[in-house]
N, C-alpha and C positions, 0 to 999 in steps of 0.2 A: 298671402295678403297680411299686411301688418295689422295688429290690433289697435284700433283707434283709441282705446282707453289707456294705452301705455304712454301716450303722448302727454306732456305737461298741460296742454290746453284743454284736455278732455277729462276733467275731474267731476263734471256734473252734467246732468241731462240738459240738452238745449232744445229749442223748438224744432230745430231741424231733425231731431231724432224721431219726431212724429210726422215728418213730411212725406214719407213714402219713398225716399231716395236712398242713397248709399249709407248715410248715417243711420237711418232707421233699420236698414237691413243688417248693418253691423251690430247695432244694439240687440236686435232680436236673435241673431245667430250666435253672438258671443256670450250672451247671458241666458236668454230664455230657452233657446233650442239646446244649448249645451247642458243646462240643468235638467230639462224635462225630456231629454232624448228618448224617443220610442218610434217604432215603425209608422204608426198612424200619423203622428205629428210630422215626421220627416217627409211625408208625402207632399206637404206644403200646398194642399188643396184649399179651396175656399170654405169647405166644410169637411168635417171628419166623417169617414165612412165606417159605420159601426154595425156589428152583427149581434143583435140582442136576442136572447133566448128566454122565452116565457115572460111572465109579468115583471115589470120593472118599476122602479121608483125614480122620480125626477125632482130635483130641488135646486134652488138658487139662493144666493145670499151676497150682500155687499158689505165690505169691511172698511170702516173709517176710524179705527181706534186712535186715540191720542193719550199718551205718546205712542209712537210706532214701535218702540222697543221698551219692554218692561220685564221685570223679574219673572223668569219662567217662559218667556217667549217673545214673539214679535208679530207684526201684522201678517207676515207670510205664513208662519205656523198656524196662526189663528184662522186664516182664510181656508187653508186645507182642512184642518181639524174640524172647523165649524160645519163645512159642507159634508165632509165624510160622516160626521156624527149625525147629521140630519138624516142621511140615508140609513145609517146603522140603526137608528131608533125606529125605523120602519121594518127592521128585519131584512134589510137589503145589503148585499155585498157591494161595497163601493167599487165601481169599475172605471168610469171615465169622468174626467172633469174638464170643463172649459175654464179659461182664466183670462180676465181682462184687467189691464192696468191703466189707470188714469194718473199720470205722473206730472207733477208741477215742474215747470222750468227751473233749473238750478238745483234739483235734487241730486244729492251726492251719488255718483256711480258706485262707490264702495258700499254705501248703505243699500243700494238696490241689489247688488250682488249678494250681500249677506242675507237679505230678505228672500231672494229667490232660492238660495242654497238651503235656507230653513224650510222652504216649501218642498223642495226636492227630498229632504230628509223625512219629512212628515208623510209624503206620498209613499215612500218606501215601506212604511210601517203597515200599510194596508194593501200594498200591491196595486195602488190606484195610478192611473196615467192621465196626464194632461194631454188632450188630443187636439185642442184648438184654442185659439185665444185672440186677443186684440190688444193693441197698445196705442194710447193717446197721450200726447204731451200738450198741456195747457199752459197759458202764460202764468208767470209768477204771481202768486196771490189768489189763484183760482181753485186750488185743490188742497191746500194745507199739507203739502208734501206728497202723499201717495194714497190713492184709493184703489181697492182691489175688489173685483166681483168674481166669484166662482160659482159655476153651476155643475151639478153632478147627476150621474145616472148610475143606478145600481140594480142588480138582479135580486128579486125577492126570494129569500131562502126560507123565511118564516112568515107566512101570510097571517092576516087577521089581527095584527097588532094595531090597536086603535084607542084613541081617547074615549071612545064610546063603549069599550068592552070591559070596564071594571065591573066586578061582581061582588055581591055581599060576602064578606068573609075574607076577601083578598088581603094579603099582607102587602104593605108598602115598604119598599127597600130603597135606601139611598146609598150610592156606591162609594161615597167618600165625604170628607169634611166639606161643608158648604161655605159659599161666599168668598172663596179665595181669589177668584179672578177680579171681581169688583174691588176687593180690598187691595190687591196688588196694583191695580190701575190707580186707585186713590193714593196709595203710598208713593207711586212714581210721580204723580202730578204735584203732590205736596212736598216732595223731597224729604219724606220721613225716613228715618233710619230706626230699625228695631234691633234689639239684642239677638233675637232669633230671626233669621232671614225668612220672610214671607215671600212665597212665589205663587204665581198664577197656577191654577190646576189645568191650564190649557193642554189638552192631550187628545190623541186619536183613540176613540173608543171602540173601533171595530174589533181589535184583537180580543177584548173581553166579551163583547157581544157575540162574536163568532163561537166562543167557547160555550156560552149559554145556549145557543142554537144547537151546537153539536151534542150537548147533553140532553137535548129535547125538553128543555124547560118550557113549560106552558106559560108563555108571557102574554098577559092580557093587554097591558099598556106599558109604554116605555117612552121616556122623553128626557132629553138633556136640558138641565135647568139653567138656561142662559139668562137673557134679560127678564127681570122679575123674579128670578131665582126659584127656590123651592115653593114659595107661597103661590107664585103664578101657576106653576105646573099643577099643583094639587087643586087649586080652585078651578082651573080649566077642566080637569078630569071630573071633579064633582058635578060641575054643570053639564058637561057633555054626556056623562053616563047616568045622570039623574040619581046619584047616590050621595051619601054623606061620607066624610072621611075624618077619622079621629087619629091624631098623632100625639105622641108623648114628647114634650119638649126636651126632657132629660135624655132621651134616646137619640136626638138629632146631633150628629157630630159637628162640632165647631171648634176650630183651633183657637188657642189662647191669643194669637196675634190678631185674628179676625174679631174676636170678642173685644179686645182692647181698642181697635180702631172703631168698632161700632159704638162703644161707650164714649169714645172721644167725640164722634161726629153725630151721635144720636140716631144711628141706623139700626135696623134689625137684620141679623145675619141671614135669615131666610128670605129677605128681599133682595139680597145682593147676587150678582151674576156669577155663574160658574161657566167654565168652558171645557171641562173634562170630568164632570160629575153628572150622573144620570139617575133618574128615578124610575122604578119599575113596580108594577103590580102583578103579583103571581098568586096562585092558590096557596092558602096558608100552610097546607100540608107539605109543600115543597119549598117553602121559603128558606129554610135553613140550608138546603142543598144549593139553592141559587146564591145565597149569601156566601157560602164556602167557595163557589166558583169565582165570584167577584173578587173575593179576597185573594185567592190564589193567582188568578190571571190578570186581575186589575191592579195588583200590587198595592192594594190599599187596605191596611189593617183597620181603618176607621169605618168601613162599610157597616151598615146597621139596618135592622128592621125597626122602623120608627112608628108604625101605626097600622091601621086596619080600615077596610071599607065596611060601612054599615048602612042599614036602611034608613035610620033616623037622620034628621037634619039634611034632607035632600038638597043638593046643590051647595052645601056649606062644608067648610073645613073647621073642625074643632081642635083647638090646641089645649092639651092638659098641661098645666104648669108643674114645676117640681113641688109646689106647695099644695097640689090637689085641686086647684081651681081651674075652671074652664073659660076659654074665650074664643071668639071667632078669629081665625087666621085669614085676614082679608087680602085681596089683591093689593099690591103696592099702589100708592097714589103718586102721581106726578113722575118726573124724571129725576131719580136719585143721582145718578152719575151719567151724564151724557157722554157719547163717543166711547163706549166701553168695548165695542166690537165692530 
């Protein structure tokens, strides 16, 4: 069978590629099945047959980032990493993903192939498999290029990780420099160029989380700091666990590029999104051990202990500035950067 995409007339997705006929079959087999090949997907049933053992976690997310390609990743890498990370933050080994594409008529076949290959590479990092999916093609002007939905199932290896489990005296750790994804998206939209190349932190977090679990680290809470950034995570934790959280601003790792963009646009780094940086709360006496594991296996020398859980100021996050003053670190207001993920 000849590959339809080798012909000069098939350089972009057409409405017929979503019509259920030969064109759709060729699109799915030559791009999606080829990249995501595994025995469960190859069965081509209406639903994947899974064998789950013990408690499992289930999550879903949709991705509409603009632009689709940015420094450090693309919508495909983001779609896999985002859902895998949501499972990892619950102490769940990511096993199976579903994947649905909504493609705008006229979308470049070469770009679609690049995005799908990016997804395949990210899946390999955690041994996760796409086992079912769906493809829709909509008329030009209805989807802004490409939207992706991924849902994931994972086996719980470390139970009782919860936003409600923070305890007085817990140390708060951030796994890397904050705000890089939001800043990278802003840079891509505005066409900004910097002397030092800023890239998104978009990454699969399961490998480092797996090492924390293997070391039997007593993780009380864990969350990837996506929309709303560090500020959103800490405020959600303080409210859910009925505790106060105090963080030292000078201990929060922020790159010079992110600082520069925040000064230029009037943003706060701790409000900007991350896609490969997570926050965790652990007992203070094992915080240094957890930090060492994150640095070693997360390949981030900027990981840091930034604060502590306290009984005072229940439901609030207190930020101590480098000058010794204190202020509330509030939830972000409004939509700083739409379409970041």
